[in-house]
N, C-alpha and C positions, 0 to 999 in steps of 0.2 A: 465399164470400169476404167478409171484413169491409171496411168503408169505409176504414180505415187501410191495410189491404194493398193495396186497389185504388189508393189514392193513392201509396203507395210504388212499385208496379209502374208506374203512370202515369208518375212522375217518371223512373223507370229507362228506360222506353221512350223518353220525350222527349229525355233526355240522350244516350243511346247510339244513337239513330237517326242523329244527325249527327255525334257524336264517333265517331272511328274505332276503336270498341272493341266492336262488334256488338250490336244491340239485341235480336236473337233469342237469342243466347247468353246475354246478361245477364238477360233475361226468364225463360229456363229455369233458370238457376242461382238467381235470386231466388226463383222458385216452389219450388225444391228446398229452399232455406234455410228458407223460411217454412212448408214443409210444405203447400203448396197443390196439390192434385191437379187436373189438367187433364181434367177428366170433363165439361166443359160445351161441347165443341167449340172453335172458334176466335173465339167471340163477343168476348171481351174483347181479344184480339189484333187483331181487325179493327177494333174501335173505337179503340184507342189508336194504331194506324196511321193512321186516319182523322184523329185530332188532330194527328199530326205532318205530315201532308199540309196540313192547314189552317194549320200553323205556317209551312211552305214558302211557301204562297201569300201568307200575311201579310207575310213578309219580302221576296219577290221580287215582290210585287203590281205594282209599277211596270214591272219588267222583263217580266212576263207580259202586262200591257196592251200595252207597246211591241211585243212579239213577235206578238200577234194583230192589232194595227193594221197592222203591215207585212204580214202574211200576207194580209190582206183587201184589200190593194191589187192582189193577184192579178198580181204579177209577181215575177221573181227578184231579190230585194233581200237585204240583210244579214239581215233577220228571218227571211225564207222559208228562207234557206240554214241559219240556226241550228236552226230547227224540223226541217228535213230531217235534220240531223246527229243531233238527238235521236231522230228516228224510226229512223235507222239503228242508233244505240246500243241501241234497244229490240229489235232483232231477236233477238239471242242469248237474252234473258231470256224473250222470248215462246215462243221454240221449246221452251226448258227447261220453262217454266212450263206450257204447253199439252200437251206430249207426253212430258217425262220426269220431271217433279217427284216424282210418286208412286214411280217406279222409283229415283230418287236418294235419296229418303227411306227406301225400303225396304232399299237397298244399304248406306247408311252409318247408318241409324237416327237415334237422338238420345240424349243423356245428358251428364252432366258430362265424361266422357272425351273424347267427340267435340268438344264445346264447347272443351275445353281445348287440344286438338290444333290446332283451327281458329284459336284465339286466338294460339297460338304462331306459326302461319303468318301471321296478320295482323301480328303484331310483327315478323317477318322483312321483309314487304313494306314496312311503315313504315320500318324501319332502312335497307333498300336505298334507298329514294326519299330518305331524309335524306342517306345518305352519297354518293349521285349528285350531289345538289345542291351538297353540300359540296366535292366534288371540282371541279365546274364553277366554284364561286366562287374556288377556290384557283388554277386555271389560267386565270382570267379568261375563260372561254369563256362567251359568251351565246347560248345555244341555245334559249331560251324561244321558242316559236312557237304560232301560233293552232292551235286543234283541226281537224284535217282530217277528211273522211269516213272514211278508214282509221283515224285515231286513234279516232274515235267508235265504230267497230265492235269495235276491241281493248278500249276501255274498257267497252263493252257485254258482251264476253266475261267480263271481270272481274266485272261486276255479276251475270251469270248464275251464275258460280261461288259467289257468296255466298249461294245458296239454303241452303247448309249452315250450320247454327246455329254461331256462333262465328267464322265468316269475315266480318268486317266489311263491309258494301256500301260505305260511304262510305270505309273505309280501303283497300279493294281498288281502287275506282275513282279516288280521288285519287292513290293511289301509283302506279297504272299510268300516269295522265296526266302525273305528274311524271317518271316513267322514260322516257317518250315525249318529253320535253322541253316539254311544253305550258306555257303561261303559268299561274303559280301561282293568281292570283286567278281566271282564267278557269275553270280546272279545277274549282275549288270550286263556282263558280256552276253549271257545266254538270253536275256530279255530282249536286247537289241538284234540279236541275230535271228531269233524265233519269229519276228514279225516280218522279215524279208519276203517269204514266199507268200503268206497271206496278203500282204499289200499289193504284190505283184499279181497275185491271183484275182483280187478285187479289182484292179486296174484292167485286167484282161476281160473280166465280166462286163464292166462299164463298156469297154471297147466293142465287145460283140453285141451288146444290148443297144448300142448307139448312143450312150450317155456321154461319151467322150467325143466331141465334135467341136473344134475351134471355130469353124464357120457358123454352126447353128448356135454357139454359146454367145455370140454377139460381142465378144471381147476381141480386140485387135490383137495382131501376133505380138507387138512390141511388149505391151503389158503383160502378156503370158510369159514372155522370155524374162523380163524383169522379175516377175514373180518367182519364177523358177531359180534364178540367179540368187534372189534373196533368201529362198528357202534352203538352198544347197549351202550356201555360206555360213548362215546362222546355224544350220543343222550341224555342220562340222564342229563348230564352237560349242554348241549344247551337247553334243554326243561326248566329246573329251571332258566337258566340265562335269557331266553326270557320273561319268565313270570314277572320277576324282572324289565327288561328293558322297557317292556311295561308299566307297572305301573308307572314308572319314565319318560315316555315320551322321550326316548333317541334314537329314530329310525333314526335320521338325519345322525348318523355316519354310518349306513348301507346304506343310500342313497348315501352318497360320496363313500363308498366302491364299491357298485354296479356300479356306474357312471365310477370309475376308471377301474375296471376289464371289465366292458362291452366295454369301449373304446379301452382298451388293446386287447380284444378278436377280435374286428372289424379290428383293425390295423394288428394283427397277421394274420387274414385271408386274408389280401390284399397282404402280403409279398410273 
């Protein structure tokens, strides 16, 4: 992998991790277009995912400090409740990641056709959430509510489904939260914070299973660094942008984008 390829892939990862268009799907499609063979394990993917985790920690650093400060008061307060809800949301993805990930990947496989189909599904979810909120505004029904434990678990199921490449994690979780009637600003914040532990956990599993190895990956150190920087910087931009877009309910543009790219990916797989 050349440095410029690593930089492009890093930017793609950073942008698409937070925007509701599927980072895994776009990475796969980008590698397909650039002709990059994935014969070095998941080293690059783990590294750029770590960069987006760092982006999230940077953007939400004050929130995270506040949450842990409340947690270590050792009483049931707002911060403790929020952390418990995040823990509940992680249950489905932990079950899938620990026990069924390989089976799911073997069943569905990967490739442009699958990515395209899942991007179309993402487009449908985004469109439904947009239409649901549009109907609420027209009927002047104010149904926005805080995230409950039950909501957190359902949103967690949506995150677990996003193990499939092309099905956007942020698109699935944010759309599900909006369809459940959760507060728009709160669901974006919750969606980005709930993924921190699963991503770090997956990186840890890759590390102990030997999937993360810069030496064995065949990728030089400099391209890995360039990819990390590209993912971190673009992740900062995308995270802040997504929070703003969710608050303004402008997700339908991403639904159109996912539909176009998904259709193109399916057509490409048939050529």
